[in-house]
C-alpha positions in Angstrom: 0.0 0.0 0.0 2.8 2.4 0.9 4.4 1.9 -2.5 1.2 3.1 -4.3 1.2 6.2 -2.0 4.8 6.9 -2.9 4.0 6.6 -6.6 1.0 8.9 -6.2 3.0 11.5 -4.3 5.7 11.4 -7.0 3.1 11.8 -9.8 1.6 14.8 -8.0 5.1 16.3 -7.7 5.6 15.8 -11.4 2.4 17.7 -12.1 3.5 20.5 -9.8 6.9 20.7 -11.6 5.1 20.7 -14.9 3.0 23.7 -14.0 6.0 25.5 -12.4 7.8 25.0 -15.6 4.9 26.5 -17.5 4.9 29.5 -15.1 8.6 30.0 -15.6 8.2 29.7 -19.3 5.6 32.5 -19.4 6.8 34.8 -16.6 10.6 34.4 -16.5 12.1 37.5 -18.3 15.6 37.4 -16.8 16.5 34.0 -18.3 17.7 32.7 -14.9 17.4 29.1 -15.9 14.5 28.2 -13.7 12.7 26.5 -16.6 15.7 24.2 -17.1 15.7 23.5 -13.3 12.0 22.6 -13.4 12.6 20.3 -16.4 15.5 18.6 -14.6 13.4 18.1 -11.5 10.6 16.6 -13.6 13.0 14.2 -15.3 14.4 13.2 -12.0 11.0 12.6 -10.5 10.0 10.5 -13.6 13.1 8.4 -13.2 12.2 7.9 -9.5 8.6 6.8 -10.5 10.0 4.3 -12.9 12.5 2.9 -10.3 9.7 2.6 -7.7 7.5 0.7 -10.2 10.4 -1.5 -11.1 11.0 -2.2 -7.4 7.4 -3.1 -7.0 7.5 -5.7 -9.7 10.9 -7.0 -8.5 9.7 -7.4 -4.9 6.4 -9.0 -6.0 4.2 -6.2 -4.6 3.0 -5.5 -8.2 2.0 -8.3 -10.5 0.6 -8.5 -14.0 -3.1 -9.0 -13.8 -3.8 -9.9 -17.4 -5.5 -13.2 -18.4 -3.6 -13.6 -21.7 -0.2 -13.8 -19.9 -1.1 -17.0 -18.0 
């Protein structure tokens, strides 16, 4: 259960980073690189989500639930 909550929190953080990147794209006039930072954070969070999902399958907490694989 906690693994699903971690994934949900990471996905919410990705959405927040997405909208902060949009805000910096529209409002950043100095060119301070905050857009690049928001993109880097989003990429890092996406990698973290993929690693958590891979850990879930590796540990057996997540399983394939499709009838055509059995």
